[in-house]
VMD Tcl script that draws the C-alpha trace (Angstrom):
set ca {
  {-48.01 -25.35 19.99}
  {-50.81 -22.79 20.21}
  {-50.82 -19.92 17.70}
  {-54.10 -17.92 17.70}
  {-53.28 -16.53 14.24}
  {-53.04 -20.09 12.87}
  {-55.38 -22.23 14.98}
  {-55.29 -25.05 12.38}
  {-51.52 -25.51 12.44}
  {-51.73 -28.76 14.40}
  {-54.11 -30.25 11.81}
  {-51.84 -29.12 8.97}
  {-49.03 -31.17 10.51}
  {-51.10 -34.39 10.68}
  {-50.33 -36.38 7.48}
  {-53.34 -38.72 7.71}
  {-55.80 -35.87 8.20}
  {-54.21 -33.87 5.37}
  {-54.29 -36.93 3.09}
  {-58.07 -37.10 3.46}
  {-58.57 -33.35 3.01}
  {-56.36 -33.11 -0.07}
  {-58.08 -36.17 -1.57}
  {-61.42 -34.44 -1.07}
  {-60.46 -30.99 -2.38}
  {-57.99 -31.77 -5.16}
  {-58.91 -35.20 -6.55}
  {-62.68 -35.60 -6.37}
  {-64.22 -35.88 -9.87}
  {-66.69 -33.11 -10.76}
  {-69.65 -35.51 -11.11}
  {-68.66 -37.68 -8.12}
  {-69.47 -40.70 -10.29}
  {-66.26 -42.53 -9.59}
  {-62.87 -41.81 -8.09}
  {-60.32 -42.17 -10.91}
  {-57.40 -41.12 -8.72}
  {-56.74 -41.84 -5.04}
  {-54.10 -40.65 -2.59}
  {-52.23 -43.60 -1.11}
  {-49.95 -41.52 1.13}
  {-49.26 -37.96 2.17}
  {-45.85 -36.90 3.46}
  {-45.02 -33.50 4.86}
  {-42.12 -31.84 3.05}
  {-40.79 -28.32 3.58}
  {-42.04 -26.15 6.43}
  {-41.44 -22.44 7.04}
  {-43.14 -20.88 10.02}
  {-43.07 -17.42 11.54}
  {-45.28 -17.52 14.63}
  {-48.19 -15.14 14.26}
  {-47.07 -14.05 10.78}
  {-46.96 -16.82 8.17}
  {-46.84 -20.56 7.61}
  {-45.98 -22.22 4.28}
  {-45.70 -25.99 3.84}
  {-45.42 -28.60 1.12}
  {-46.87 -32.09 0.89}
  {-45.78 -35.05 -1.24}
  {-48.95 -36.76 -2.45}
  {-48.58 -40.35 -3.66}
  {-51.41 -40.48 -6.21}
  {-52.54 -43.68 -7.93}
  {-54.66 -44.07 -11.05}
  {-57.25 -46.67 -10.10}
  {-57.72 -47.68 -13.72}
  {-54.10 -48.27 -14.75}
  {-52.51 -48.75 -11.34}
  {-49.79 -46.20 -12.22}
  {-48.57 -44.08 -9.31}
  {-46.92 -40.67 -9.20}
  {-45.78 -38.26 -6.53}
  {-47.22 -34.76 -6.80}
  {-45.95 -31.84 -4.73}
  {-48.56 -29.59 -3.18}
  {-47.62 -26.14 -1.88}
  {-49.82 -24.93 0.98}
  {-50.29 -21.57 2.63}
  {-51.95 -21.52 6.03}
  {-54.12 -18.40 6.30}
  {-55.46 -16.46 9.24}
  {-59.09 -17.12 10.19}
  {-61.54 -15.98 7.46}
  {-58.68 -15.02 5.08}
  {-58.29 -18.25 3.12}
  {-61.29 -17.98 0.78}
  {-60.52 -14.41 -0.41}
  {-56.92 -15.47 -1.10}
  {-58.18 -18.51 -3.02}
  {-60.40 -16.33 -5.22}
  {-57.52 -13.96 -5.88}
  {-55.18 -16.81 -6.84}
  {-57.85 -18.34 -9.07}
  {-57.78 -15.28 -11.34}
  {-54.34 -16.30 -12.65}
  {-53.73 -18.65 -15.53}
  {-52.81 -21.96 -13.93}
  {-50.92 -25.00 -15.21}
  {-53.06 -28.14 -15.38}
  {-52.05 -31.57 -14.05}
  {-54.09 -34.66 -15.05}
  {-56.20 -35.88 -12.17}
  {-55.62 -32.92 -9.85}
  {-57.09 -29.48 -9.48}
  {-54.40 -26.79 -9.94}
  {-55.68 -24.83 -6.96}
  {-57.77 -25.61 -3.91}
  {-59.21 -24.15 -0.72}
  {-59.44 -26.24 2.45}
  {-61.89 -24.56 4.85}
  {-61.17 -27.21 7.50}
  {-57.63 -25.83 7.86}
  {-58.13 -22.33 6.38}
  {-55.54 -23.24 3.76}
  {-54.96 -22.46 0.09}
  {-53.07 -25.17 -1.84}
  {-51.32 -25.13 -5.22}
  {-50.48 -28.20 -7.31}
  {-46.88 -27.99 -8.58}
  {-45.71 -26.28 -10.78}
  {-48.28 -23.67 -9.74}
  {-46.91 -21.46 -6.98}
  {-48.11 -18.23 -5.40}
  {-44.81 -16.39 -5.99}
  {-42.70 -18.55 -8.34}
  {-44.78 -17.66 -11.38}
  {-42.17 -18.82 -13.95}
  {-42.16 -22.48 -12.89}
  {-44.56 -23.70 -15.62}
  {-42.33 -22.18 -18.31}
  {-39.19 -23.61 -16.75}
  {-40.68 -27.11 -17.01}
  {-42.08 -26.72 -20.52}
  {-39.76 -28.66 -22.86}
  {-41.08 -26.95 -26.00}
  {-40.49 -23.51 -24.52}
  {-37.01 -24.43 -23.26}
  {-35.90 -25.93 -26.59}
  {-36.22 -22.47 -28.12}
  {-35.18 -20.50 -25.04}
  {-31.93 -22.22 -24.03}
  {-29.64 -22.43 -27.12}
  {-28.64 -18.72 -27.24}
  {-27.59 -18.91 -23.60}
  {-25.33 -21.96 -23.68}
  {-22.18 -20.74 -25.42}
  {-20.36 -20.78 -22.08}
  {-20.51 -24.59 -21.99}
  {-19.59 -25.05 -25.63}
  {-23.01 -25.07 -27.29}
  {-23.69 -22.65 -30.16}
  {-25.72 -22.44 -33.36}
  {-24.01 -25.59 -34.68}
  {-25.90 -27.67 -32.07}
  {-29.59 -28.36 -31.56}
  {-31.36 -29.50 -28.41}
  {-33.42 -32.58 -29.25}
  {-34.50 -33.68 -25.74}
  {-34.74 -32.21 -22.24}
  {-35.18 -34.18 -19.02}
  {-35.78 -32.32 -15.76}
  {-35.26 -33.16 -12.09}
  {-36.59 -31.01 -9.24}
  {-33.69 -30.86 -6.79}
  {-34.97 -28.49 -4.13}
  {-38.30 -26.73 -3.99}
  {-39.13 -24.18 -1.31}
  {-42.71 -23.02 -1.93}
  {-42.99 -19.26 -2.45}
  {-39.21 -18.89 -2.21}
  {-37.09 -20.78 -4.76}
  {-36.79 -23.90 -6.88}
  {-33.61 -25.55 -8.20}
  {-34.09 -27.59 -11.38}
  {-31.53 -29.84 -13.06}
  {-31.72 -30.13 -16.85}
  {-30.24 -33.05 -18.78}
  {-29.93 -31.86 -22.37}
  {-29.51 -34.18 -25.34}
  {-27.82 -32.12 -28.05}
  {-27.03 -33.00 -31.64}
  {-24.49 -31.50 -34.02}
  {-26.23 -30.08 -37.08}
  {-23.35 -31.11 -39.35}
  {-22.32 -34.55 -38.04}
  {-25.57 -35.51 -36.22}
  {-23.42 -36.76 -33.33}
  {-25.28 -36.61 -30.04}
  {-23.93 -35.68 -26.62}
  {-25.25 -34.90 -23.16}
  {-25.01 -31.66 -21.18}
  {-26.24 -30.89 -17.67}
  {-27.14 -27.41 -16.47}
  {-29.15 -25.96 -13.59}
  {-31.76 -23.27 -13.31}
  {-32.80 -21.70 -10.03}
  {-35.83 -19.47 -9.95}
  {-36.57 -17.02 -7.14}
  {-39.54 -15.12 -5.79}
  {-37.74 -11.79 -6.25}
  {-34.63 -10.31 -7.88}
  {-32.12 -11.65 -5.32}
  {-30.81 -14.02 -7.99}
  {-29.35 -11.06 -9.91}
  {-26.92 -10.27 -7.09}
  {-26.10 -13.95 -6.66}
  {-25.27 -14.07 -10.37}
  {-22.88 -11.14 -9.97}
  {-21.15 -12.77 -6.98}
  {-20.87 -16.14 -8.75}
  {-19.31 -14.51 -11.83}
  {-16.61 -12.97 -9.65}
  {-15.96 -16.18 -7.72}
  {-15.83 -18.34 -10.86}
  {-12.78 -16.36 -12.02}
  {-10.95 -17.09 -8.75}
  {-12.14 -20.53 -7.64}
  {-11.37 -23.36 -10.09}
  {-14.07 -26.02 -10.12}
  {-16.89 -23.83 -8.87}
  {-20.18 -23.49 -10.76}
  {-20.04 -21.15 -13.74}
  {-23.01 -18.77 -13.97}
  {-24.46 -18.93 -17.49}
  {-26.82 -16.01 -17.18}
  {-29.64 -14.40 -15.24}
  {-33.08 -13.79 -16.71}
  {-34.91 -10.90 -15.03}
  {-38.24 -11.81 -16.60}
  {-38.12 -15.40 -15.36}
  {-36.20 -14.43 -12.21}
  {-33.97 -17.39 -12.95}
  {-30.22 -17.95 -12.54}
  {-28.63 -20.44 -14.93}
  {-25.42 -22.23 -13.99}
  {-23.15 -25.04 -15.06}
  {-22.86 -28.53 -13.61}
  {-20.31 -29.24 -10.86}
  {-19.48 -32.96 -10.64}
  {-19.45 -34.64 -7.25}
  {-21.52 -36.05 -4.42}
  {-22.88 -34.09 -1.44}
  {-20.66 -34.40 1.61}
  {-22.17 -36.64 4.31}
  {-21.17 -37.58 7.85}
  {-20.10 -41.09 6.84}
  {-17.21 -39.56 4.87}
  {-15.62 -38.60 8.19}
  {-14.49 -42.15 8.81}
  {-11.61 -42.43 11.32}
  {-9.08 -43.71 8.78}
  {-9.48 -40.76 6.42}
  {-11.17 -37.98 8.41}
  {-8.01 -35.87 8.71}
  {-7.43 -35.67 4.95}
  {-11.09 -34.87 4.36}
  {-11.08 -32.14 7.00}
  {-7.89 -30.67 5.55}
  {-9.53 -30.57 2.10}
  {-12.60 -28.89 3.61}
  {-10.43 -26.32 5.39}
  {-8.49 -25.59 2.20}
  {-11.72 -25.21 0.22}
  {-12.93 -22.60 2.71}
  {-9.57 -20.85 2.85}
  {-9.66 -20.53 -0.94}
  {-13.10 -18.89 -0.76}
  {-12.00 -16.52 2.00}
  {-8.96 -15.51 -0.04}
  {-11.14 -14.22 -2.92}
  {-12.18 -10.65 -3.58}
  {-15.70 -9.66 -4.58}
  {-17.78 -6.53 -4.86}
  {-21.27 -6.77 -3.41}
  {-23.61 -4.69 -1.31}
  {-24.40 -7.69 0.88}
  {-22.91 -7.53 4.38}
  {-23.17 -9.68 7.49}
  {-21.84 -8.85 10.93}
  {-22.33 -8.81 14.69}
  {-25.38 -6.46 14.56}
  {-27.15 -8.98 12.30}
  {-26.32 -11.78 14.73}
  {-27.70 -9.77 17.64}
  {-30.94 -9.17 15.74}
  {-31.29 -12.91 15.04}
  {-30.50 -13.78 18.67}
  {-33.31 -11.53 19.86}
  {-35.64 -12.96 17.23}
  {-34.88 -16.46 18.56}
  {-36.03 -15.37 22.02}
  {-39.33 -14.12 20.56}
  {-39.82 -17.32 18.54}
  {-39.18 -19.52 21.56}
  {-41.50 -17.42 23.73}
  {-44.36 -18.03 21.26}
  {-43.68 -21.70 20.55}
  {-41.57 -23.33 23.28}
  {-41.89 -21.10 26.36}
  {-40.28 -23.74 28.58}
  {-36.85 -23.01 27.03}
  {-37.23 -19.24 26.68}
  {-35.61 -18.34 30.02}
  {-32.49 -20.37 29.27}
  {-32.18 -18.88 25.78}
  {-32.64 -15.40 27.23}
  {-29.93 -16.01 29.82}
  {-27.47 -17.26 27.17}
  {-28.22 -14.33 24.88}
  {-27.62 -11.90 27.76}
  {-24.25 -13.54 28.43}
  {-23.38 -13.47 24.73}
  {-24.11 -9.76 24.45}
  {-22.14 -9.04 27.61}
  {-19.18 -11.04 26.28}
  {-19.48 -9.30 22.92}
  {-19.00 -5.92 24.57}
  {-15.77 -7.11 26.21}
  {-14.20 -8.30 22.91}
  {-12.23 -6.06 20.55}
  {-13.75 -6.48 17.08}
  {-11.64 -3.93 15.23}
  {-8.92 -6.24 13.94}
  {-11.07 -9.04 12.54}
  {-10.52 -9.89 8.84}
  {-13.23 -9.17 6.28}
  {-13.59 -11.51 3.31}
  {-16.23 -13.12 1.09}
  {-18.22 -15.57 3.20}
  {-20.65 -18.31 2.25}
  {-23.22 -17.50 4.97}
  {-25.00 -20.87 4.71}
  {-22.17 -23.22 5.49}
  {-23.12 -26.81 6.17}
  {-21.75 -30.18 5.16}
  {-24.31 -30.67 2.40}
  {-23.07 -27.55 0.60}
  {-19.73 -29.25 -0.11}
  {-19.42 -31.51 -3.14}
  {-16.69 -34.13 -3.12}
  {-15.08 -35.48 -6.29}
  {-11.62 -36.96 -6.94}
  {-10.42 -36.13 -3.43}
  {-11.36 -32.48 -3.95}
  {-14.13 -30.44 -2.36}
  {-16.10 -27.64 -3.99}
  {-18.68 -25.28 -2.50}
  {-22.14 -24.89 -3.96}
  {-25.24 -22.78 -3.24}
  {-23.92 -19.22 -3.15}
  {-27.33 -17.61 -2.60}
  {-26.28 -16.04 0.71}
  {-22.65 -15.19 -0.16}
  {-21.67 -11.77 1.10}
  {-18.89 -9.85 2.88}
  {-18.15 -10.53 6.56}
  {-15.87 -12.10 9.12}
  {-14.68 -15.49 7.79}
  {-14.91 -16.93 11.30}
  {-18.72 -16.75 11.02}
  {-18.43 -19.41 8.30}
  {-16.20 -21.55 10.51}
  {-18.67 -21.22 13.39}
  {-21.57 -22.27 11.15}
  {-19.70 -25.36 9.99}
  {-18.70 -26.27 13.56}
  {-22.34 -26.16 14.66}
  {-23.35 -28.27 11.65}
  {-20.68 -30.86 12.48}
  {-22.08 -31.07 16.01}
  {-25.65 -31.37 14.70}
  {-24.71 -34.19 12.35}
  {-22.75 -35.89 15.13}
  {-25.81 -35.78 17.39}
  {-28.05 -37.26 14.71}
  {-25.48 -39.98 14.05}
  {-25.40 -40.86 17.74}
  {-21.75 -39.91 18.13}
  {-20.23 -38.90 21.44}
  {-19.30 -35.30 22.16}
  {-15.67 -36.40 22.47}
  {-15.52 -37.81 18.93}
  {-17.22 -34.74 17.43}
  {-14.95 -32.40 19.41}
  {-11.94 -34.20 17.95}
  {-13.29 -33.66 14.43}
  {-14.01 -29.99 15.13}
  {-10.52 -29.41 16.53}
  {-8.88 -31.14 13.55}
  {-10.86 -28.95 11.16}
  {-10.11 -25.75 13.09}
  {-6.41 -26.58 13.22}
  {-6.34 -27.30 9.46}
  {-8.11 -24.04 8.66}
  {-5.73 -22.07 10.90}
  {-2.78 -23.41 8.92}
  {-4.45 -22.66 5.57}
  {-5.16 -18.94 6.04}
  {-2.73 -15.99 6.24}
  {-4.46 -14.30 9.18}
  {-4.61 -15.27 12.84}
  {-7.70 -17.21 13.89}
  {-8.86 -15.64 17.14}
  {-10.18 -18.34 19.46}
  {-12.27 -15.90 21.58}
  {-13.97 -14.54 18.47}
  {-14.54 -18.00 17.01}
  {-15.97 -19.33 20.28}
  {-18.33 -16.35 20.51}
  {-19.55 -16.84 16.95}
  {-20.01 -20.58 17.59}
  {-21.91 -20.11 20.85}
  {-24.17 -17.61 19.10}
  {-24.68 -19.87 16.06}
  {-26.15 -22.67 18.17}
  {-28.92 -20.21 19.06}
  {-29.49 -17.95 16.06}
  {-28.86 -20.70 13.48}
  {-29.55 -24.12 15.03}
  {-32.45 -23.30 17.37}
  {-33.96 -20.48 15.32}
  {-33.99 -22.50 12.12}
  {-35.33 -25.59 13.90}
  {-38.30 -23.59 15.18}
  {-38.99 -21.79 11.90}
  {-38.76 -25.03 9.91}
  {-40.85 -26.96 12.48}
  {-38.06 -29.53 12.30}
  {-39.19 -32.13 14.82}
  {-35.96 -34.19 14.70}
  {-33.72 -31.19 15.31}
  {-36.03 -29.84 18.00}
  {-35.40 -33.03 19.97}
  {-31.81 -31.81 20.42}
  {-32.57 -28.26 21.61}
  {-31.22 -29.06 25.07}
  {-27.97 -30.25 23.44}
  {-27.70 -27.05 21.41}
  {-28.09 -25.00 24.56}
  {-25.43 -27.03 26.38}
  {-23.02 -26.66 23.45}
  {-23.67 -22.92 23.27}
  {-22.95 -22.64 26.98}
  {-19.78 -24.74 26.53}
  {-18.30 -22.52 23.79}
  {-19.31 -19.39 25.69}
  {-17.58 -20.67 28.83}
  {-14.30 -21.71 27.19}
}
mol new
graphics top color blue
foreach p $ca { graphics top sphere $p radius 0.5 }
foreach p [lrange $ca 0 end-1] q [lrange $ca 1 end] { graphics top cylinder $p $q radius 0.2 }
display resetview
């Protein structure tokens, strides 16, 4: 991969090289007398890449105290800069008040890779993270906001434990809070779990509005507890359950699971919400064309085939009548991991992208995700096709409108390109990129049906 705007990208994706550089720039003691902390391992975490425009990564540093032997994992957010732009950005970032972590510099500049790095919870855009992980601050901040889950002035928070569930540098961070609360009158203690998700901008405010509307119509979904504009943080209740995984589609119970999944989606698509967010065919076309550009800059050997499929998709689109398609709330980021399963019921989580659109776009997204998980599990196309057909049939029976097969096939063929391939390239997802040829074949299959 050769990107003249980011000539050090290859080095940034080499864990051993980055381990040495981060050890040098973040852990070296000021007097160089002795190395109190060492990096035993460096793992690459999240990756978001727009060829020629931006590249943001994260690294998990396994840091050991050489004196005590204690080890911890520290997350490092990294921004790859254009040539000669890293140092000025470092100086600008260094003007902010930064949160300190024992043994690590809060901020660093790596000239070898033209990269600026932040030690979590410092982040270039998620400026509220230090507050959201400060137990003393939260003990005073949270009580007035917890009446929705049964906590009021008669209770006091006496302990807070935090778990970082999902951190996307410069974009968002989901934090789980385990609260130990005590009644002021009886001194009886109990546990509560809530979640806070902080964003780089105000998009969480609209998500809060959508979640409030859905919570009134979808039993079991997360209840939004509030949105803080200053912290850019959405607070929500706990939803019990385990993330849905491929192994749950075992032959002896796959039909009941797929029926539950179909019903869960049908319930969402039956809701009514007011939001300015919309998603439709023009947005898909824009993403299809963007995928061509991304492939041209990163994997030119597959560009011609993607271009040919996109041309066929757009030609087919013009021959389909779109006027009678239903319009409902849609999830817009539908994948197996966004279902939680508990007591034979499924619930949807992560409503960040929820908007108004054709419900079949959700079905297409889930079909592509089922195929992707089947490929990674080493399953045959026949077995995955059987699962997809069982799900589609269950959904068709669960909704009051007709499910148009031509429309669904078009959405699915398009999703393998503008979702599967586009996201694989932008996330530099090496495992998924191994299956690009399969995605193209599946797109061609659904387009040809």
